[in-house]
Every structure is written in C-alpha cells, then in structure tokens.
C-alpha positions as CSV (number, residue, x, y, z in Angstrom):
1,X,9.8,33.1,-5.2
2,X,6.7,32.1,-6.6
3,X,4.5,31.0,-3.6
4,X,0.7,31.3,-3.9
5,X,0.3,31.7,0.1
6,X,1.8,33.8,2.6
7,X,4.1,32.8,5.0
8,X,1.4,33.0,7.9
9,X,-0.6,30.5,6.2
10,X,2.4,27.9,5.4
11,X,3.4,28.3,9.2
12,X,-0.1,27.5,9.9
13,X,-0.1,24.3,7.9
14,X,3.0,23.2,9.4
15,X,1.8,23.8,12.9
16,X,-1.2,21.4,12.5
17,X,1.0,19.1,10.6
18,X,3.6,19.2,13.5
19,X,0.4,18.6,16.4
20,X,-0.8,15.7,14.1
21,X,2.5,14.0,14.0
22,X,3.0,14.4,18.0
23,X,-0.4,13.1,18.2
24,X,0.8,10.1,16.3
25,X,4.6,10.2,18.4
26,X,6.2,10.5,14.7
27,X,10.1,12.0,15.2
28,X,9.9,12.3,11.2
29,X,7.7,12.4,8.2
30,X,8.7,11.0,4.7
31,X,6.5,13.1,2.3
32,X,5.9,11.3,-1.0
33,X,2.6,12.6,-2.2
34,X,3.3,15.6,-4.5
35,X,0.0,17.3,-3.0
36,X,1.6,16.7,0.4
37,X,4.8,19.2,-0.5
38,X,2.7,21.9,-2.1
39,X,0.4,21.9,0.5
40,X,3.3,22.3,2.8
41,X,5.8,24.1,1.2
42,X,4.6,25.4,-2.2
43,X,7.0,23.0,-4.0
44,X,5.2,22.9,-7.3
45,X,6.6,20.1,-10.1
46,X,5.7,17.2,-12.0
47,X,9.1,15.7,-11.2
48,X,7.5,13.2,-8.6
49,X,7.6,11.0,-11.4
50,X,10.7,10.6,-10.3
51,X,12.3,9.9,-6.8
52,X,12.1,12.5,-4.2
53,X,11.1,12.7,-1.0
54,X,10.3,15.5,1.6
55,X,11.5,15.1,5.1
56,X,9.4,17.1,8.3
57,X,10.8,16.5,11.4
58,X,9.4,17.3,14.8
59,X,11.5,20.4,15.2
60,X,9.7,21.6,12.2
61,X,12.9,21.5,9.8
62,X,12.0,20.7,6.3
63,X,14.5,19.4,3.6
64,X,14.3,17.9,0.3
65,X,15.9,15.3,-1.5
66,X,15.5,15.2,-5.4
67,X,17.3,15.3,-8.8
68,X,19.5,18.5,-10.5
69,X,16.4,19.0,-12.4
70,X,14.0,20.1,-9.8
71,X,16.7,22.3,-7.7
72,X,15.6,25.6,-9.5
73,X,12.3,24.7,-9.5
74,X,12.6,23.7,-5.6
75,X,13.9,26.9,-4.8
76,X,11.2,29.2,-7.4
77,X,8.3,27.6,-5.8
78,X,9.1,26.4,-2.4
79,X,10.1,27.9,0.9
80,X,12.3,24.8,1.8
81,X,16.0,25.7,2.6
82,X,17.5,22.6,3.1
83,X,17.6,20.9,-0.7
84,X,20.0,18.1,-1.5
85,X,20.4,16.2,-5.0
86,X,20.7,13.0,-5.7
87,X,22.8,12.2,-8.8
88,X,21.3,10.2,-11.8
89,X,24.0,7.9,-12.8
90,X,24.0,4.1,-13.8
91,X,22.5,1.8,-10.7
92,X,21.5,4.5,-9.1
93,X,19.6,4.2,-6.0
94,X,18.4,7.2,-4.1
95,X,16.8,5.2,-1.5
96,X,20.1,4.7,0.0
97,X,20.9,8.8,-0.5
98,X,17.5,9.2,1.4
99,X,18.9,6.8,4.4
100,X,22.1,9.1,4.2
101,X,20.2,12.3,4.7
102,X,18.4,10.7,7.5
103,X,21.6,9.8,9.4
104,X,22.6,13.1,8.7
105,X,19.2,14.5,10.2
106,X,19.8,12.1,13.3
107,X,17.1,10.4,12.6
108,X,18.6,6.8,13.6
109,X,16.6,4.6,15.4
110,X,13.4,7.4,15.3
111,X,9.8,6.5,14.6
112,X,9.4,7.7,11.0
113,X,5.9,8.0,9.6
114,X,6.1,7.8,5.3
115,X,3.1,8.0,2.7
116,X,3.2,4.9,0.8
117,X,-0.3,5.6,-0.9
118,X,0.5,7.7,-3.2
119,X,1.8,8.1,-6.9
120,X,5.3,9.5,-6.2
121,X,6.5,6.5,-4.6
122,X,6.3,3.6,-7.3
123,X,6.3,0.0,-6.3
124,X,10.2,0.0,-7.1
125,X,11.0,2.7,-4.9
126,X,8.8,1.7,-2.4
127,X,10.7,-1.6,-2.0
128,X,13.8,0.3,-2.4
129,X,13.0,2.4,0.7
130,X,12.0,-0.5,3.1
131,X,15.1,-2.0,2.0
132,X,17.1,0.8,2.7
133,X,15.5,1.7,6.1
134,X,14.5,-1.9,7.3
135,X,17.1,-1.9,10.0
136,X,17.2,2.2,10.4
137,X,14.4,2.9,12.5
138,X,10.6,2.3,12.6
139,X,8.7,3.1,9.6
140,X,4.9,3.7,9.8
141,X,2.4,3.9,7.5
142,X,1.4,7.7,7.6
143,X,-0.6,8.1,4.1
144,X,-3.7,9.4,5.3
145,X,-2.2,12.2,8.1
146,X,-1.8,14.8,5.6
147,X,-4.8,14.4,3.1
148,X,-6.9,14.5,5.8
149,X,-5.8,18.0,7.1
150,X,-6.0,18.9,3.4
151,X,-9.5,18.0,3.2
152,X,-10.6,21.0,5.3
153,X,-9.8,24.5,3.5
154,X,-8.3,27.7,4.7
155,X,-10.2,30.9,3.4
156,X,-7.2,31.4,0.8
157,X,-7.6,27.7,-0.3
158,X,-11.7,28.4,-0.9
159,X,-10.9,31.8,-2.8
160,X,-8.8,29.3,-5.0
161,X,-11.6,26.8,-4.9
162,X,-14.3,29.7,-6.0
163,X,-11.9,31.1,-9.0
164,X,-11.2,27.4,-10.1
165,X,-15.4,26.9,-10.2
166,X,-15.7,30.1,-12.5
167,X,-13.4,28.5,-14.7
168,X,-15.5,25.4,-14.8
169,X,-18.4,27.6,-15.4
170,X,-16.6,29.7,-18.4
171,X,-15.4,26.3,-20.0
172,X,-19.2,25.0,-19.9
173,X,-20.6,28.4,-21.5
174,X,-17.9,27.9,-23.8
175,X,-19.0,24.4,-25.2
176,X,-22.6,24.9,-25.2
177,X,-23.0,26.9,-28.7
178,X,-20.8,24.3,-30.0
179,X,-23.0,21.1,-28.7
180,X,-24.9,20.4,-32.1
181,X,-25.1,17.7,-34.9
182,X,-22.3,18.0,-36.8
183,X,-19.9,19.2,-34.2
184,X,-16.6,17.7,-34.1
185,X,-16.2,16.5,-30.2
186,X,-12.4,18.3,-31.1
187,X,-13.9,21.7,-31.2
188,X,-15.7,21.0,-27.8
189,X,-12.8,20.1,-25.6
190,X,-10.8,23.1,-27.5
191,X,-12.9,25.6,-26.3
192,X,-13.6,24.3,-23.0
193,X,-9.8,23.3,-22.3
194,X,-9.2,27.0,-23.8
195,X,-11.4,28.8,-21.7
196,X,-9.7,27.8,-18.7
197,X,-6.4,28.4,-19.8
198,X,-7.1,32.2,-21.2
199,X,-8.7,32.7,-17.8
200,X,-5.5,31.8,-15.7
201,X,-6.3,28.4,-14.9
202,X,-4.0,25.4,-15.3
203,X,-3.9,21.8,-16.3
204,X,-6.3,19.7,-14.8
205,X,-4.7,16.7,-12.7
206,X,-6.5,14.5,-15.4
207,X,-7.9,14.3,-19.0
208,X,-11.5,15.9,-19.5
209,X,-14.0,13.1,-20.2
210,X,-15.6,13.7,-23.6
211,X,-17.6,11.0,-25.3
212,X,-20.8,10.8,-27.2
213,X,-23.1,8.1,-28.7
214,X,-22.1,4.9,-27.3
215,X,-19.0,6.7,-25.3
216,X,-21.2,8.5,-23.5
217,X,-21.7,5.6,-21.3
218,X,-17.9,6.1,-20.2
219,X,-17.0,7.7,-17.4
220,X,-13.2,7.5,-18.7
221,X,-11.1,9.6,-21.1
222,X,-10.4,7.6,-24.3
223,X,-8.5,8.7,-27.3
224,X,-10.4,9.3,-30.5
225,X,-13.1,12.0,-31.4
226,X,-16.5,11.8,-33.3
227,X,-18.9,14.1,-34.9
228,X,-22.1,14.4,-33.1
229,X,-25.3,13.5,-34.5
230,X,-29.1,14.7,-34.8
231,X,-30.1,12.8,-31.9
232,X,-27.5,12.3,-29.6
233,X,-25.8,12.4,-26.4
234,X,-22.7,13.9,-24.9
235,X,-20.9,13.2,-21.9
236,X,-18.7,15.5,-20.0
237,X,-16.7,15.4,-16.9
238,X,-13.9,18.8,-16.4
239,X,-12.4,20.7,-13.9
240,X,-11.6,24.1,-13.7
241,X,-8.1,24.7,-12.0
242,X,-6.7,27.4,-10.5
243,X,-3.0,27.2,-8.4
244,X,-3.6,23.1,-8.6
245,X,-7.1,23.6,-7.0
246,X,-9.8,22.0,-8.6
247,X,-13.7,22.6,-9.2
248,X,-14.8,19.5,-11.2
249,X,-18.2,19.5,-13.1
250,X,-20.5,16.8,-14.9
251,X,-23.6,16.9,-17.7
252,X,-24.8,14.7,-20.1
253,X,-26.0,17.1,-22.5
254,X,-28.4,15.9,-25.7
255,X,-29.1,17.1,-29.3
256,X,-32.4,17.0,-31.3
257,X,-35.2,15.2,-28.9
258,X,-34.6,13.7,-25.6
259,X,-35.8,10.5,-25.6
260,X,-38.0,9.2,-22.9
261,X,-35.2,7.3,-21.2
262,X,-32.9,10.4,-21.4
263,X,-35.8,12.3,-19.3
264,X,-36.1,9.6,-16.5
265,X,-32.9,9.0,-16.0
266,X,-32.0,12.7,-15.9
267,X,-34.9,13.0,-13.4
268,X,-33.6,10.4,-11.2
269,X,-30.0,11.6,-11.2
270,X,-31.2,15.3,-10.2
271,X,-33.2,13.6,-7.1
272,X,-29.9,11.5,-6.2
273,X,-28.0,14.7,-6.4
274,X,-30.4,17.0,-4.5
275,X,-30.1,13.9,-1.9
276,X,-26.9,14.5,-1.6
277,X,-27.2,17.7,-0.9
278,X,-29.4,17.3,1.9
279,X,-26.7,15.1,3.5
280,X,-23.8,16.6,2.8
281,X,-23.5,18.8,6.0
282,X,-21.6,18.4,9.3
283,X,-22.9,15.6,11.7
284,X,-23.1,13.3,8.5
285,X,-20.5,11.1,7.0
286,X,-19.0,10.7,3.3
287,X,-21.1,7.1,3.8
288,X,-24.5,8.9,4.5
289,X,-24.0,10.8,1.4
290,X,-23.4,7.9,-0.6
291,X,-26.1,6.2,1.1
292,X,-28.4,8.9,0.2
293,X,-27.6,8.6,-3.5
294,X,-28.0,5.1,-3.5
295,X,-31.4,5.3,-1.8
296,X,-32.3,7.5,-4.8
297,X,-31.2,5.3,-7.1
298,X,-33.1,2.6,-5.4
299,X,-36.2,4.2,-5.5
300,X,-35.9,4.8,-8.9
301,X,-35.1,1.2,-9.8
302,X,-31.5,2.0,-11.0
303,X,-29.1,0.3,-8.5
304,X,-27.7,-2.1,-11.3
305,X,-27.0,1.3,-13.3
306,X,-25.4,3.4,-10.8
307,X,-21.5,3.3,-9.6
308,X,-20.2,2.1,-6.1
309,X,-19.2,6.0,-5.5
310,X,-20.7,9.2,-6.2
311,X,-18.3,11.8,-5.6
312,X,-14.9,12.7,-3.3
313,X,-13.1,15.9,-2.2
314,X,-11.5,18.3,-4.2
315,X,-8.5,20.6,-3.7
316,X,-4.9,21.3,-5.1
317,X,-3.9,17.6,-6.8
318,X,-1.5,16.5,-9.4
319,X,-1.5,13.9,-12.2
320,X,-2.6,11.4,-12.8
321,X,-6.0,12.4,-11.1
322,X,-7.7,15.0,-9.4
323,X,-9.8,12.7,-7.1
324,X,-8.8,13.3,-3.6
325,X,-9.9,11.9,-0.1
326,X,-11.9,11.4,1.4
327,X,-14.7,10.2,-1.3
328,X,-18.1,9.0,-1.3
329,X,-18.5,5.3,-0.9
330,X,-20.6,2.7,1.4
331,X,-19.3,2.5,4.9
332,X,-16.7,5.8,4.8
333,X,-17.1,7.2,8.7
334,X,-14.9,10.3,7.6
335,X,-16.9,12.9,9.1
336,X,-18.3,16.2,6.7
337,X,-16.9,19.3,8.2
338,X,-17.2,23.1,7.3
339,X,-15.0,24.5,4.7
340,X,-14.6,21.2,2.4
341,X,-14.7,21.0,-1.2
342,X,-16.7,18.2,-2.2
343,X,-17.4,17.0,-5.7
344,X,-20.9,15.2,-6.0
345,X,-21.5,13.1,-9.2
346,X,-24.9,11.2,-10.2
347,X,-23.5,8.8,-13.1
348,X,-26.0,6.2,-14.5
349,X,-24.9,4.0,-17.4
350,X,-27.8,2.3,-19.1
351,X,-25.9,-0.5,-21.2
352,X,-29.5,-2.3,-22.2
353,X,-30.4,0.7,-23.8
354,X,-27.2,2.5,-24.4
355,X,-28.8,5.6,-22.6
356,X,-26.0,7.7,-20.2
357,X,-27.0,10.7,-18.0
358,X,-24.4,12.4,-15.5
359,X,-25.1,15.4,-13.6
360,X,-22.2,16.4,-11.2
361,X,-20.9,19.7,-9.8
362,X,-18.5,21.1,-6.6
363,X,-19.8,22.6,-3.3
364,X,-18.0,23.9,-0.6
365,X,-19.7,22.6,2.8
366,X,-20.5,25.3,5.7
367,X,-22.2,24.9,9.0
368,X,-25.7,23.9,7.3
369,X,-26.7,23.5,3.6
370,X,-23.2,22.8,1.1
371,X,-23.3,26.0,-1.5
372,X,-22.7,24.9,-4.9
373,X,-20.0,27.2,-6.4
374,X,-21.2,26.8,-9.9
375,X,-23.0,29.6,-11.2
376,X,-25.2,26.8,-13.8
377,X,-28.5,25.5,-13.3
378,X,-29.1,21.6,-12.8
379,X,-31.3,21.7,-15.7
380,X,-31.6,19.2,-18.5
381,X,-29.4,20.8,-21.3
382,X,-30.7,20.1,-25.0
383,X,-28.8,21.2,-27.7
C-alpha cells in the first residue's frame, strides 16, 4: 500500500478520534471530508467529487462506501479493509445504500455524527442523506471534530510541512529571476509550479494566485495573462505541497522604481505580520492574532484597505481550496497550540491609488515564539 505514515501513526490518530467520539457520545461518524479520510486512513483520491462516505464506529471498525472507480485507489492508498461499492446507474441514490450499510453494521437507532461542512458533501447529497436517515437514528453535526484534531501536527506531519515549505521557497527562487519588464506571467507561473513538481511535490489545493498591474489587487486566481511593464506590481500567492501538506507564501514583487505608496504599504504589512508573530503563541487565540493584525493596520490608517481575515491553519488538504481551520478572524476563540502550521497573510488593496501590497508566510507554533518555515526574508522585493 502507498501509505505516507506508519501503522503507529494511524493507530494514534484513530485512538484520538475515538476518544473525542466517546466524549461526544457518538456511536459512529460519517466522514465526507476527504481530508478526514486521508488523515485517518491514508485514503488519497479526488473521487470525493462524487458520493462517498467513510464510516467510523466506536469499536474502531472503519468501512468505506465509494464508486467502482475508487476501489483500487482505496485498496492501494489506505488501510481500510471494508470497502463497499455503490453502482453508477440511472436514478442511483447512494444515500439509500449508505443506510443499508449502516443497518448491516448494526447502527440502527444509534447516535451518529456527520460531517456536513465539507466540499465532499454537496447540498443535493446532503439532502439525500438526511432523507434516507431521517428515521434511522440520531444525526449530529460533527463537522468540527476531526479538523480540530488535524490542526495539531505530529512529528511526521511536521516533517512533511517543512518539506512543503522548502518547495515553496524553491518556487520563489525560480520566479525571482523572471520578474522583470517584458516577462509574461505564464513563464513565472510555469517556473514556480515546475520547481514544486521537480522537487517531488504535489498539486496545490487551489490555483496559485498570480496577477500584475490592476490584477495585483486581487486575492483570487483569474484566467488570462499579461506581460510585466517597466514599473509594475506582481502579487503571488502559492504553496509548496508535499504528501498533500501545504506551506503557503505570499508576496507583492515590484519592477522598476517602487512608488512612495508601495513603500508605505510594505512597511505597514511587515509591521502587521510581525505583530501577528508576537501574538501567535500558546495562551492566545486565533482571534487575538487577528486583533494584532487589525491594530497594526489601524495604526497605519489602513483599516479600509485590509481584509477581515489574515490567515488560517494549513495541513493536508484537497481541492478546491488549501485553506484549513481554524482561521484568523475577529472573535475566534480557538486556542493557538504548539505544533500547528499556520499561514499569516497581510493583504492590502488600495483601490483608490491602484496600489497592492501583500506579505505572508507559514509558521510552526511552539511552546513560545513561532518558527517561520521559510528561508526567505521579509524584505521588499524589487526586480
């Protein structure tokens, strides 16, 4: 089997999950998040775009309901022993087959947790599941249970995060010589993605962000490319990815001579990021980290130009997004704990002057100050 962790690692994860299930008085859990399945068993697929469900029982038994296209994928990449196939056919309703499987597992009338908050369960399939199980047992939304377990990384996971960070650094190294007037964005994007693949990395959970000129103010990928000009701005957000573990970075790189506004926004972004570093330690919450960001932006009179979130947890994640939970936003009481991998991004978009500035990197939390996983400094980059 193509497992990226050893048996004791998976046994420890299951033990922690079963303990949380016992605390929540759950007889079983229905996993629809691909991240949860990967974390628990190693199951690695993009087949979650169709209906599939992993059942975890309080006894520790694990079974998977999936399509025939993922049968060999499950056998090859996971330690799941019980795999049941639902058949693609006209008017198929796999939620009914899930009910039959639960009945076979003697879970009728039991208290069952379910992951609703995931891309792995569409609204249509969620309605089908609710309808099929409406009289089956007591369904409980347990969407946050495994994400909170996954947020604290094991030593083996930290090793993968460090490798991902190395690949992210390599991608920036590949991009920097190309960031100059006349270069097409396509060459830069190809060089960055190529550096990650050449280093043994994976596809990221979402597209890399690349945008110059007016598009530098965007914080999403969009189709279409342009060539850099003499005095230009290029915003990049990318992630090194290794064994599905992400380490993200973000920079706005300038060509030619920086404007006074660019320098002003850079200094504010750097001050805000350093303030987040100070707050990113045990004893504080994710909300405290956001508050540090918000205060620094307010001190620079940039509140109207900042975002309402400034980062998030990272880990093993699947499309359509590499963002994980918890996130840095106002009022989030989730505690910062040691051995989390957290991405903090400072994004300033001054639409009035058309000026962009971003600065972001991934950290490993410790018992004290966080460790930056990147070898790159926070200097303003001018090509």
